[in-house]
C-alpha positions in Angstrom: -13.3 -7.0 21.9 -13.8 -3.7 20.1 -15.4 -3.0 16.7 -13.4 -0.7 14.4 -14.7 0.9 11.2 -11.9 1.3 8.6 -12.8 3.4 5.6 -10.1 4.0 2.9 -10.5 6.4 0.0 -10.9 4.7 -3.4 -8.5 6.8 -5.4 -6.2 4.0 -6.7 -5.2 1.1 -4.5 -2.7 3.0 -2.3 -5.0 3.9 0.6 -6.4 0.4 0.9 -3.0 -1.2 0.6 -1.4 0.8 3.4 -4.4 -0.1 5.6 -3.7 -3.8 5.3 -1.1 -4.0 8.2 -3.4 -1.9 10.4 -6.4 -4.1 9.8 -4.2 -7.2 10.3 -2.9 -5.8 13.6 -6.5 -5.1 14.8 -7.6 -8.6 13.9 -4.5 -10.1 15.6 -5.4 -8.2 18.7 -8.8 -9.8 18.8 -10.9 -6.9 17.5 -13.7 -6.9 14.9 -13.2 -4.9 11.8 -15.8 -3.5 9.3 -14.4 -2.1 6.0 -16.4 0.6 4.4 -15.2 1.5 0.9 -16.0 1.1 -2.8 -14.6 0.1 -6.2 -11.1 -1.5 -6.4 -10.2 -0.5 -2.8 -13.2 -2.5 -1.5 -12.4 -5.4 -3.8 -8.8 -5.6 -2.7 -9.6 -5.7 1.0 -12.3 -8.3 0.4 -9.7 -10.5 -1.2 -7.3 -10.0 1.7 -9.6 -10.3 4.7 -12.5 -12.8 4.4 -13.0 -12.5 8.2 -13.9 -8.8 8.0 -17.4 -7.3 7.5 -17.8 -5.1 4.4 -20.0 -2.2 3.6 -20.3 -0.4 0.2 -19.5 3.2 0.9 -19.1 5.4 -2.2 -16.7 8.3 -2.0 -16.2 11.4 -4.1 -14.9 10.7 -7.7 -11.2 11.4 -8.2 -10.6 14.7 -10.1 -8.0 13.2 -12.5 -7.9 14.2 -16.1 -6.8 12.3 -19.2 -4.5 15.2 -19.8 -1.7 16.7 -17.7 -3.8 19.8 -16.9 -4.9 18.7 -13.5 -5.2 22.0 -11.5 -7.9 23.7 -13.6 -10.1 20.6 -13.5 -9.5 20.2 -9.7 -10.5 23.8 -9.1 -13.7 23.4 -11.0 -14.3 20.1 -9.1 -14.2 21.7 -5.6 -17.9 22.6 -5.4 -18.8 19.0 -6.3 -16.4 17.7 -3.7 -18.0 19.8 -1.0 -21.4 18.5 -1.9 -19.9 15.0 -1.9 -18.5 15.6 1.6 -22.0 16.4 2.9 -23.4 13.2 1.3 -20.4 11.2 2.7 -21.3 12.4 6.2 -24.9 11.5 5.8 -24.0 8.0 4.5 -21.6 7.5 7.4 -24.4 8.3 9.9 -26.5 5.6 8.2 -23.7 3.1 8.6 -23.2 3.9 12.3 -26.8 3.5 13.1 -26.8 0.0 11.7 -23.9 -1.3 13.9 -22.1 -0.7 17.1 -18.7 0.7 16.7 -15.9 1.7 19.1 -13.5 3.5 16.7 -13.3 5.0 13.2 -10.1 5.0 11.1 -10.5 7.1 8.0 -7.8 6.9 5.3 -8.0 10.3 3.6 -11.9 10.5 3.7 -12.5 13.9 5.2 -16.1 13.3 6.2 -15.6 10.0 7.9 -15.5 10.9 11.6 -17.9 11.1 14.6 -17.9 13.3 17.6 -19.2 10.3 19.6 -16.4 7.9 18.7 -12.6 8.1 18.7 -11.8 9.0 15.1 -8.4 8.9 13.4 -7.4 10.2 10.0 -4.6 8.7 8.0 -2.7 10.9 5.6 0.9 11.6 4.6 -0.1 15.0 3.3 -0.4 17.6 6.0 0.1 20.0 3.2 -0.2 19.8 -0.5 2.3 20.6 -3.2 1.3 23.1 -6.0 3.4 24.8 -8.7 5.6 27.6 -7.3 3.6 30.4 -8.8 0.6 29.2 -6.7 2.5 29.2 -3.4 -0.3 31.1 -1.6 -2.6 28.3 -2.5 -0.2 25.8 -0.9 -0.2 27.8 2.4 -4.0 27.9 2.2 -4.1 24.1 2.1 -2.4 24.0 5.5 -5.4 25.9 7.0 -8.0 23.9 5.1 -6.3 20.6 6.2 -6.1 22.0 9.8 -9.9 22.6 9.8 -10.6 19.0 8.9 -7.9 17.6 11.2 -9.6 19.4 14.1 -12.6 17.0 13.6 -10.4 14.0 14.4 -8.8 12.8 17.6 -5.6 12.1 15.9 -3.8 12.3 12.5 -1.7 9.2 11.6 1.1 10.2 9.3 2.6 7.0 7.7 6.1 8.5 7.5 9.2 8.9 9.6 9.6 12.0 11.8 10.7 15.0 9.8 14.4 14.7 9.1 16.9 12.9 6.9 14.7 9.8 6.3 11.4 11.6 5.6 9.9 9.9 2.5 7.2 12.6 1.9 9.5 15.7 2.3 7.6 18.9 3.0 4.2 17.1 2.5 4.3 15.7 6.1 5.2 19.0 7.7 2.8 21.7 9.1 3.3 24.9 11.1 -0.3 24.7 12.5 -0.7 23.7 16.2 -4.1 22.2 15.4 -2.4 19.7 13.1 0.9 19.2 14.9 -0.9 18.5 18.2 -2.7 15.6 16.6 0.0 14.3 14.3 1.4 10.8 15.1 4.3 9.8 12.9 3.9 6.1 12.6 6.8 5.4 10.2 6.1 3.6 6.9 3.1 1.4 6.7 2.7 -1.1 3.8 1.6 -4.6 3.2 4.8 -6.2 1.7 7.5 -7.8 3.9 11.1 -8.5 3.0 11.6 -12.2 2.2 14.6 -14.4 1.8 14.3 -14.9 -2.0 16.8 -14.8 -4.8 16.5 -11.7 -7.0 15.9 -13.8 -10.2 13.5 -11.3 -11.8 15.2 -8.6 -13.8 12.3 -6.1 -14.0 9.0 -5.7 -12.2 6.7 -3.1 -13.9 3.7 -2.0 -11.7 1.0 -0.1 -13.6 -1.2 1.5 -10.9 -3.2 4.5 -9.9 -6.6 6.0 -10.8 -8.2 6.0 -14.2 -7.8 7.2 -16.9 -4.1 7.7 -16.3 -3.6 4.0 -15.3 -4.7 3.0 -18.7 -2.5 5.7 -20.3 0.6 4.4 -18.6 -0.3 0.8 -19.6 -0.5 1.9 -23.3 2.9 3.6 -23.1 4.7 0.9 -21.2 3.6 -2.3 -22.8 5.1 -1.6 -26.2 8.4 -0.8 -24.6 8.7 -3.7 -22.2 10.1 -5.9 -24.9 13.1 -3.5 -25.3 14.3 -4.5 -21.8 16.7 -7.4 -21.5 16.0 -10.3 -19.2 13.0 -11.6 -17.4 10.1 -9.2 -16.9 6.7 -9.2 -15.1 4.1 -6.5 -15.7 1.2 -6.0 -13.1 -1.7 -4.0 -14.5 -3.3 -3.2 -11.1 -6.9 -4.1 -12.2 -8.4 -6.5 -9.6 -11.8 -6.5 -11.3 -10.2 -8.3 -14.3 -8.4 -11.7 -14.3 -6.0 -12.7 -17.1 -2.3 -13.6 -17.7 -0.6 -13.1 -21.1 2.9 -14.1 -22.3 3.8 -12.1 -25.4 7.3 -13.7 -25.4 9.3 -16.2 -23.4 10.7 -13.6 -21.0 7.6 -11.4 -20.4 4.5 -12.1 -18.3 1.6 -9.6 -18.1 -0.9 -10.1 -15.3 -4.1 -8.0 -14.8 -3.9 -8.4 -11.0 -2.2 -10.6 -8.5 -3.0 -11.1 -4.8 -0.9 -9.2 -2.3 1.2 -12.2 -1.4 2.2 -12.9 -5.0 2.9 -9.2 -5.5 5.2 -9.2 -2.4 7.1 -12.2 -3.8 7.5 -10.5 -7.1 8.8 -7.3 -5.6 11.2 -9.3 -3.4 12.5 -11.1 -6.4 12.9 -8.0 -8.6 16.3 -6.4 -9.2 14.6 -3.3 -10.6 11.2 -1.8 -10.1 9.3 0.4 -12.5 6.1 2.2 -11.5 4.3 5.3 -10.4 5.8 7.5 -7.7 2.7 7.1 -5.6 3.5 7.3 -1.9 2.3 3.8 -1.1 4.6 2.3 -3.8 7.5 4.3 -2.4 6.9 3.0 1.1 6.9 -0.6 -0.4 10.2 0.1 -2.1 11.6 1.4 1.3 10.2 -1.6 3.2 11.8 -4.1 0.8 15.1 -2.1 0.6 15.1 -2.0 -3.2 18.0 0.0 -4.4 17.2 0.3 -8.1 14.0 1.7 -9.7 12.5 4.1 -12.2 9.4 6.0 -11.3 6.8 7.8 -13.4 4.6 10.5 -11.7 0.9 10.6 -12.7 0.6 13.7 -15.0 -0.9 16.6 -13.1 -1.0 14.8 -9.8 1.1 17.4 -8.0 2.0 15.1 -5.0 3.7 12.5 -7.3 5.4 15.2 -9.3 6.8 16.8 -6.1 8.0 13.4 -4.7 9.7 12.6 -8.0 11.7 15.8 -7.9 12.4 15.4 -4.2 13.7 11.8 -4.6 15.9 12.8 -7.6 17.3 15.8 -5.7 18.1 13.5 -2.7 19.9 11.1 -5.1 17.6 8.3 -4.2 15.7 7.5 -7.4 15.3 8.7 -11.0 11.8 9.7 -12.2 10.7 10.4 -15.8 7.6 11.9 -17.3 5.5 9.3 -19.1 5.5 11.5 -22.2 9.3 11.2 -22.4 9.6 7.6 -21.2 12.2 5.5 -23.0 12.6 2.4 -20.8 15.8 1.0 -22.4 17.6 4.3 -22.0 16.1 5.4 -18.7 16.8 2.2 -16.7 20.6 2.7 -17.4 20.5 6.2 -16.0 18.5 5.1 -13.0 21.3 2.7 -11.9 23.3 5.8 -10.8 21.0 6.5 -7.9 21.4 5.1 -4.3 17.9 4.0 -3.2 16.4 5.0 0.2 18.4 5.2 3.4 17.7 2.5 6.1 14.6 3.0 8.3 12.3 1.2 10.7 10.0 -1.3 9.0 6.2 -1.8 9.0 6.0 -4.7 11.5 7.7 -2.6 14.2 5.8 0.5 13.2 2.3 -0.9 13.3 2.8 -2.5 16.7 4.0 0.8 18.1 1.0 2.6 16.5 -1.4 0.2 18.1 0.3 0.3 21.6 1.0 4.0 21.7 -2.1 5.4 20.1 -5.0 3.0 19.4 -4.9 0.7 22.4 -5.9 3.5 24.8 -9.3 3.7 23.0 -9.8 0.0 22.4 -8.7 -1.8 25.6 
Protein backbone atom coordinates (compact mmCIF):
# COMPACT_ATOMS: atom_id res chain seq x y z
CA UNK A 1 0.00 0.00 0.00
CA UNK A 2 1.38 3.40 -1.00
CA UNK A 3 0.76 6.74 0.69
CA UNK A 4 -0.24 9.64 -1.60
CA UNK A 5 -0.31 13.32 -0.68
CA UNK A 6 -3.06 15.16 -2.61
CA UNK A 7 -2.98 18.95 -2.38
CA UNK A 8 -5.63 21.04 -4.21
CA UNK A 9 -5.55 24.82 -4.51
CA UNK A 10 -8.27 26.58 -2.52
CA UNK A 11 -9.47 29.05 -5.18
CA UNK A 12 -13.13 28.09 -5.26
CA UNK A 13 -14.21 24.45 -4.99
CA UNK A 14 -13.30 23.41 -8.53
CA UNK A 15 -9.83 22.02 -7.82
CA UNK A 16 -10.95 19.94 -4.86
CA UNK A 17 -14.05 18.75 -6.68
CA UNK A 18 -12.18 17.35 -9.69
CA UNK A 19 -9.77 15.58 -7.32
CA UNK A 20 -12.61 13.55 -5.79
CA UNK A 21 -12.58 10.77 -8.45
CA UNK A 22 -8.77 10.55 -8.25
CA UNK A 23 -8.83 10.23 -4.45
CA UNK A 24 -11.63 7.65 -4.69
CA UNK A 25 -9.67 5.62 -7.25
CA UNK A 26 -6.57 5.67 -5.03
CA UNK A 27 -8.60 4.51 -2.01
CA UNK A 28 -10.35 1.81 -4.05
CA UNK A 29 -6.92 0.53 -5.14
CA UNK A 30 -5.96 0.15 -1.48
CA UNK A 31 -3.73 3.21 -1.08
CA UNK A 32 -3.58 5.64 1.83
CA UNK A 33 -4.36 9.30 1.06
CA UNK A 34 -3.52 12.47 2.95
CA UNK A 35 -5.22 15.66 1.78
CA UNK A 36 -3.30 18.90 2.35
CA UNK A 37 -5.36 22.01 1.69
CA UNK A 38 -7.25 24.85 3.39
CA UNK A 39 -10.56 26.71 3.53
CA UNK A 40 -13.58 25.45 1.64
CA UNK A 41 -11.50 22.99 -0.41
CA UNK A 42 -10.33 21.21 2.74
CA UNK A 43 -13.83 21.33 4.22
CA UNK A 44 -15.35 19.76 1.09
CA UNK A 45 -12.90 16.85 1.02
CA UNK A 46 -13.31 16.25 4.76
CA UNK A 47 -17.03 15.80 4.17
CA UNK A 48 -16.43 13.43 1.25
CA UNK A 49 -13.65 11.23 2.65
CA UNK A 50 -13.73 10.42 6.35
CA UNK A 51 -11.15 7.68 5.76
CA UNK A 52 -8.44 10.11 4.57
CA UNK A 53 -5.91 11.99 6.69
CA UNK A 54 -6.09 15.79 6.55
CA UNK A 55 -3.46 18.49 6.95
CA UNK A 56 -4.11 22.24 7.03
CA UNK A 57 -1.91 23.65 4.26
CA UNK A 58 -2.55 27.31 3.49
CA UNK A 59 -2.02 28.46 -0.08
CA UNK A 60 -1.64 31.88 -1.68
CA UNK A 61 -4.71 34.13 -1.56
CA UNK A 62 -6.66 34.37 -4.78
CA UNK A 63 -6.05 37.69 -6.59
CA UNK A 64 -9.71 38.29 -7.37
CA UNK A 65 -11.17 41.75 -7.24
CA UNK A 66 -14.65 42.98 -6.36
CA UNK A 67 -14.56 44.78 -9.70
CA UNK A 68 -14.04 43.50 -13.26
CA UNK A 69 -10.51 44.97 -13.40
CA UNK A 70 -8.63 41.79 -12.63
CA UNK A 71 -5.38 42.16 -14.60
CA UNK A 72 -4.01 45.28 -12.85
CA UNK A 73 -4.61 43.69 -9.45
CA UNK A 74 -3.09 40.41 -10.61
CA UNK A 75 0.06 42.15 -11.88
CA UNK A 76 0.50 43.96 -8.57
CA UNK A 77 -0.09 40.65 -6.79
CA UNK A 78 2.75 38.74 -8.51
CA UNK A 79 5.52 39.68 -6.01
CA UNK A 80 3.29 38.49 -3.16
CA UNK A 81 2.61 35.26 -5.02
CA UNK A 82 6.33 34.57 -5.52
CA UNK A 83 6.91 35.09 -1.80
CA UNK A 84 3.97 32.77 -1.08
CA UNK A 85 5.49 30.09 -3.33
CA UNK A 86 8.66 30.12 -1.25
CA UNK A 87 6.58 29.76 1.91
CA UNK A 88 4.52 27.00 0.30
CA UNK A 89 7.66 25.02 -0.47
CA UNK A 90 8.89 25.46 3.10
CA UNK A 91 5.54 24.28 4.51
CA UNK A 92 5.49 21.28 2.16
CA UNK A 93 8.90 20.20 3.46
CA UNK A 94 7.52 20.33 7.02
CA UNK A 95 4.60 18.10 5.99
CA UNK A 96 6.89 15.61 4.25
CA UNK A 97 9.15 15.31 7.30
CA UNK A 98 6.15 14.37 9.48
CA UNK A 99 5.03 11.45 7.32
CA UNK A 100 6.19 8.85 4.83
CA UNK A 101 4.86 9.48 1.33
CA UNK A 102 5.25 7.69 -2.01
CA UNK A 103 3.71 10.27 -4.37
CA UNK A 104 2.55 13.89 -4.53
CA UNK A 105 -0.43 15.04 -6.59
CA UNK A 106 -0.67 18.82 -6.72
CA UNK A 107 -3.77 20.40 -8.18
CA UNK A 108 -2.55 23.77 -9.45
CA UNK A 109 -0.21 24.38 -6.48
CA UNK A 110 3.05 25.30 -8.18
CA UNK A 111 5.32 24.74 -5.19
CA UNK A 112 3.95 21.35 -4.15
CA UNK A 113 6.51 18.92 -5.57
CA UNK A 114 9.59 17.05 -4.40
CA UNK A 115 12.68 15.92 -6.27
CA UNK A 116 12.67 12.84 -4.02
CA UNK A 117 9.10 11.71 -4.81
CA UNK A 118 7.09 11.19 -8.02
CA UNK A 119 5.19 14.47 -8.33
CA UNK A 120 2.27 15.18 -10.64
CA UNK A 121 0.64 18.52 -11.42
CA UNK A 122 -3.03 18.82 -12.40
CA UNK A 123 -4.05 21.71 -14.64
CA UNK A 124 -6.23 22.32 -17.68
CA UNK A 125 -4.29 25.52 -18.39
CA UNK A 126 -1.01 24.83 -20.13
CA UNK A 127 -1.32 28.43 -21.20
CA UNK A 128 -3.39 31.36 -19.99
CA UNK A 129 -5.79 33.57 -21.87
CA UNK A 130 -5.31 37.34 -21.76
CA UNK A 131 -6.85 40.18 -23.78
CA UNK A 132 -5.68 40.31 -27.41
CA UNK A 133 -3.67 43.51 -26.91
CA UNK A 134 -1.54 41.64 -24.34
CA UNK A 135 -0.77 38.62 -26.56
CA UNK A 136 3.01 38.76 -25.78
CA UNK A 137 2.06 38.17 -22.13
CA UNK A 138 0.06 35.11 -23.15
CA UNK A 139 3.08 33.66 -24.97
CA UNK A 140 5.24 34.45 -21.94
CA UNK A 141 2.91 32.40 -19.73
CA UNK A 142 3.75 29.32 -21.80
CA UNK A 143 7.39 29.66 -20.78
CA UNK A 144 6.56 30.45 -17.15
CA UNK A 145 4.31 27.39 -17.01
CA UNK A 146 6.99 25.32 -18.73
CA UNK A 147 9.47 26.28 -16.01
CA UNK A 148 7.14 25.04 -13.29
CA UNK A 149 6.07 21.96 -15.27
CA UNK A 150 9.74 20.94 -15.45
CA UNK A 151 9.69 20.45 -11.67
CA UNK A 152 7.09 17.68 -11.96
CA UNK A 153 7.26 14.15 -13.35
CA UNK A 154 4.00 14.64 -15.23
CA UNK A 155 1.26 17.16 -15.97
CA UNK A 156 -2.25 15.72 -15.84
CA UNK A 157 -4.58 17.67 -18.14
CA UNK A 158 -8.25 16.92 -17.30
CA UNK A 159 -9.42 17.36 -20.86
CA UNK A 160 -9.72 15.39 -24.09
CA UNK A 161 -6.84 15.36 -26.55
CA UNK A 162 -6.70 18.57 -28.63
CA UNK A 163 -9.39 18.32 -31.28
CA UNK A 164 -13.13 18.66 -31.86
CA UNK A 165 -14.12 17.66 -28.31
CA UNK A 166 -11.54 19.76 -26.43
CA UNK A 167 -13.39 21.54 -23.61
CA UNK A 168 -10.62 24.01 -22.74
CA UNK A 169 -9.83 25.16 -26.30
CA UNK A 170 -6.40 26.74 -26.65
CA UNK A 171 -5.82 26.62 -22.88
CA UNK A 172 -4.75 22.97 -22.99
CA UNK A 173 -2.29 23.42 -25.87
CA UNK A 174 1.40 24.30 -25.66
CA UNK A 175 4.25 24.43 -28.18
CA UNK A 176 6.94 23.76 -25.57
CA UNK A 177 8.61 20.35 -25.46
CA UNK A 178 9.15 20.59 -21.70
CA UNK A 179 5.36 20.77 -21.23
CA UNK A 180 4.20 18.50 -24.05
CA UNK A 181 6.63 15.78 -23.01
CA UNK A 182 4.98 15.66 -19.58
CA UNK A 183 1.34 16.26 -20.58
CA UNK A 184 -1.10 13.42 -20.06
CA UNK A 185 -4.61 14.12 -21.37
CA UNK A 186 -6.81 12.19 -18.98
CA UNK A 187 -10.17 13.24 -20.38
CA UNK A 188 -12.71 14.96 -18.14
CA UNK A 189 -12.49 14.33 -14.39
CA UNK A 190 -15.37 15.28 -12.12
CA UNK A 191 -17.32 13.89 -9.21
CA UNK A 192 -20.92 13.66 -10.59
CA UNK A 193 -22.16 10.57 -12.44
CA UNK A 194 -25.11 10.31 -14.79
CA UNK A 195 -28.09 8.75 -13.01
CA UNK A 196 -31.36 7.28 -14.21
CA UNK A 197 -33.58 10.02 -12.81
CA UNK A 198 -36.50 11.99 -14.22
CA UNK A 199 -35.68 15.59 -15.17
CA UNK A 200 -38.35 16.98 -12.85
CA UNK A 201 -36.41 20.14 -11.85
CA UNK A 202 -36.83 23.03 -14.27
CA UNK A 203 -33.77 25.06 -13.20
CA UNK A 204 -30.70 24.42 -11.07
CA UNK A 205 -28.75 27.59 -10.23
CA UNK A 206 -25.20 27.02 -8.94
CA UNK A 207 -23.53 30.03 -7.34
CA UNK A 208 -19.85 29.18 -6.96
CA UNK A 209 -16.28 30.45 -7.19
CA UNK A 210 -13.96 32.58 -5.07
CA UNK A 211 -15.02 35.56 -3.02
CA UNK A 212 -15.97 38.35 -3.38
CA UNK A 213 -17.46 37.49 -6.77
CA UNK A 214 -19.38 34.49 -5.45
CA UNK A 215 -21.35 36.84 -3.21
CA UNK A 216 -21.75 39.37 -6.05
CA UNK A 217 -23.39 36.71 -8.24
CA UNK A 218 -25.62 35.61 -5.38
CA UNK A 219 -26.84 39.21 -4.98
CA UNK A 220 -27.59 39.46 -8.72
CA UNK A 221 -29.23 36.07 -9.19
CA UNK A 222 -31.45 35.70 -6.13
CA UNK A 223 -33.78 38.64 -6.97
CA UNK A 224 -34.26 37.25 -10.50
CA UNK A 225 -34.86 33.58 -9.73
CA UNK A 226 -38.53 34.21 -9.05
CA UNK A 227 -38.94 35.41 -12.66
CA UNK A 228 -38.24 31.89 -13.95
CA UNK A 229 -41.26 29.63 -14.38
CA UNK A 230 -41.32 26.20 -12.77
CA UNK A 231 -39.43 24.43 -10.01
CA UNK A 232 -36.03 25.90 -9.04
CA UNK A 233 -33.18 25.06 -6.67
CA UNK A 234 -30.36 27.50 -5.90
CA UNK A 235 -27.05 26.22 -4.45
CA UNK A 236 -24.91 28.94 -2.88
CA UNK A 237 -21.62 26.98 -2.69
CA UNK A 238 -20.79 27.89 0.90
CA UNK A 239 -19.94 24.68 2.82
CA UNK A 240 -19.02 26.61 5.98
CA UNK A 241 -22.70 27.59 6.34
CA UNK A 242 -25.76 25.40 6.68
CA UNK A 243 -29.28 26.63 5.89
CA UNK A 244 -32.26 26.02 3.61
CA UNK A 245 -34.74 28.75 2.63
CA UNK A 246 -37.98 28.55 0.63
CA UNK A 247 -39.00 32.05 -0.50
CA UNK A 248 -41.95 30.56 -2.44
CA UNK A 249 -43.52 27.18 -3.19
CA UNK A 250 -41.37 26.59 -6.29
CA UNK A 251 -37.99 27.91 -5.09
CA UNK A 252 -35.51 26.32 -2.67
CA UNK A 253 -32.24 28.00 -1.66
CA UNK A 254 -29.52 25.92 0.01
CA UNK A 255 -26.21 27.23 1.38
CA UNK A 256 -24.47 23.95 0.58
CA UNK A 257 -25.33 20.35 -0.23
CA UNK A 258 -23.11 17.25 -0.11
CA UNK A 259 -21.73 16.08 -3.43
CA UNK A 260 -24.24 13.24 -3.78
CA UNK A 261 -27.21 15.59 -3.36
CA UNK A 262 -25.70 18.03 -5.84
CA UNK A 263 -25.24 15.17 -8.32
CA UNK A 264 -28.90 14.18 -7.97
CA UNK A 265 -30.01 17.79 -8.48
CA UNK A 266 -27.84 18.18 -11.58
CA UNK A 267 -29.21 14.94 -12.99
CA UNK A 268 -32.76 16.09 -12.36
CA UNK A 269 -32.26 19.57 -13.85
CA UNK A 270 -33.51 20.38 -17.33
CA UNK A 271 -31.52 23.63 -17.34
CA UNK A 272 -28.33 24.59 -15.46
CA UNK A 273 -27.26 28.16 -14.60
CA UNK A 274 -23.83 28.88 -13.13
CA UNK A 275 -20.28 30.10 -13.59
CA UNK A 276 -18.35 28.99 -16.66
CA UNK A 277 -15.62 27.56 -14.44
CA UNK A 278 -13.90 24.59 -16.00
CA UNK A 279 -14.98 22.11 -13.33
CA UNK A 280 -18.62 23.08 -13.75
CA UNK A 281 -18.31 22.63 -17.51
CA UNK A 282 -16.79 19.16 -17.06
CA UNK A 283 -19.77 18.26 -14.88
CA UNK A 284 -22.16 19.48 -17.57
CA UNK A 285 -20.34 17.32 -20.13
CA UNK A 286 -20.32 14.29 -17.81
CA UNK A 287 -24.07 14.49 -17.23
CA UNK A 288 -24.80 15.27 -20.90
CA UNK A 289 -26.80 18.39 -20.09
CA UNK A 290 -27.90 20.07 -23.29
CA UNK A 291 -29.30 23.33 -21.94
CA UNK A 292 -27.58 25.90 -19.76
CA UNK A 293 -26.65 29.54 -19.23
CA UNK A 294 -23.20 30.40 -17.93
CA UNK A 295 -21.84 33.55 -16.30
CA UNK A 296 -18.05 34.10 -16.31
CA UNK A 297 -16.46 35.58 -13.21
CA UNK A 298 -15.64 39.21 -14.12
CA UNK A 299 -11.95 39.70 -14.84
CA UNK A 300 -11.21 35.96 -14.61
CA UNK A 301 -9.78 35.66 -18.10
CA UNK A 302 -10.02 31.87 -18.26
CA UNK A 303 -13.79 31.87 -17.74
CA UNK A 304 -14.25 34.79 -20.12
CA UNK A 305 -12.30 32.93 -22.81
CA UNK A 306 -14.22 29.67 -22.25
CA UNK A 307 -17.52 31.54 -22.46
CA UNK A 308 -16.63 32.97 -25.86
CA UNK A 309 -15.22 29.63 -27.03
CA UNK A 310 -18.39 27.71 -26.11
CA UNK A 311 -20.62 30.34 -27.69
CA UNK A 312 -18.58 30.29 -30.93
CA UNK A 313 -18.73 26.49 -30.98
CA UNK A 314 -22.52 26.71 -30.66
CA UNK A 315 -22.46 24.72 -27.41
CA UNK A 316 -23.69 27.13 -24.72
CA UNK A 317 -24.72 30.74 -24.21
CA UNK A 318 -22.84 32.90 -21.71
CA UNK A 319 -23.77 36.33 -20.38
CA UNK A 320 -21.96 38.93 -18.29
CA UNK A 321 -23.35 39.12 -14.77
CA UNK A 322 -23.72 42.90 -15.28
CA UNK A 323 -26.20 42.32 -18.11
CA UNK A 324 -27.89 39.22 -16.78
CA UNK A 325 -31.64 38.96 -17.33
CA UNK A 326 -32.54 35.39 -16.46
CA UNK A 327 -36.05 35.34 -17.90
CA UNK A 328 -34.80 36.64 -21.28
CA UNK A 329 -31.47 34.85 -21.41
CA UNK A 330 -32.72 31.32 -20.73
CA UNK A 331 -34.92 31.53 -23.84
CA UNK A 332 -31.91 32.50 -26.00
CA UNK A 333 -29.82 29.73 -24.41
CA UNK A 334 -32.24 27.06 -25.66
CA UNK A 335 -30.92 27.66 -29.19
CA UNK A 336 -27.53 26.08 -28.36
CA UNK A 337 -26.67 22.37 -28.75
CA UNK A 338 -24.68 21.41 -25.64
CA UNK A 339 -21.35 19.55 -25.68
CA UNK A 340 -20.59 16.70 -28.11
CA UNK A 341 -20.36 13.14 -26.76
CA UNK A 342 -17.07 12.16 -25.06
CA UNK A 343 -15.56 9.53 -22.69
CA UNK A 344 -16.71 9.89 -19.09
CA UNK A 345 -14.89 10.14 -15.76
CA UNK A 346 -15.19 6.49 -14.65
CA UNK A 347 -13.37 5.30 -17.74
CA UNK A 348 -10.91 8.21 -17.68
CA UNK A 349 -9.79 7.88 -14.05
CA UNK A 350 -9.14 4.14 -14.39
CA UNK A 351 -7.02 4.80 -17.46
CA UNK A 352 -5.18 7.59 -15.63
CA UNK A 353 -4.34 5.25 -12.78
CA UNK A 354 -3.32 2.28 -14.93
CA UNK A 355 -1.31 4.20 -17.54
CA UNK A 356 0.34 6.85 -15.38
CA UNK A 357 0.07 6.46 -11.60
CA UNK A 358 0.33 2.69 -11.13
CA UNK A 359 3.92 2.51 -12.34
CA UNK A 360 4.94 4.62 -9.33
CA UNK A 361 2.62 3.03 -6.75
CA UNK A 362 2.65 -0.70 -7.40
